[in-house]
Structure formats: structure tokens, C-alpha cells
N, C-alpha and C positions, 0 to 999 in steps of 0.2 A: 018786735023791738025798731021800731019806726023813729024813735027820738036820736037814736043812735046815729048820728050824721057821720061826713066824714070830718069836718070841721069839730065837731064833740069830740068825736076819739081821737083826733089830734092836738088838739085841747088837753084832753086829759094826759096823754100820753107824754106832752109838754112840761103840763104841772106836777109827774111826778117825777119827771127826773129835775126841776126843776127844787122842790121839795129835798129829793135825793142830795143833790150838792149837797144845797144849805146845812142839811143834819152831815154831811163828810165835812164841811169847813169847819163849822160846830165839833167835831169830835177831833179835828187834826188842831184846831187852836188849843182845846184842854189839853191835849196828849203834849204839846209843845210847850203849854206857860204854866205845865204842873213841875211845883219842883221835883231835883234829881236828886241820887242818895249822894251825890255829892256837896250840895249843899247841907247836908245835914251833920257835918263831920264835926259839929259843936260840941258831943257826945263827952 
């Protein structure tokens, strides 16, 4: 595995962290923008 240099390994780790942060942000935004039970009291 000579192609796995330190720079490539660091870039891989940083890429995984960025993807995780993006997914966490999207999930948090979806949870905060969904309608709550209080909004559905019109029944």
C-alpha cells in the first residue's frame, strides 16, 4: 500500500469528517423544520 501516503490519508480523514458534518447538518435542519404536533391541532 505504497500509494497511501500521509497526505492522502489526511485528505481521506478530512473528507469523511466533512461528509459527516454535512449529513448531520441536513438531519438537524430536517428535524427543526418538520411540523410539530402543536401545529396539527386543527382537527
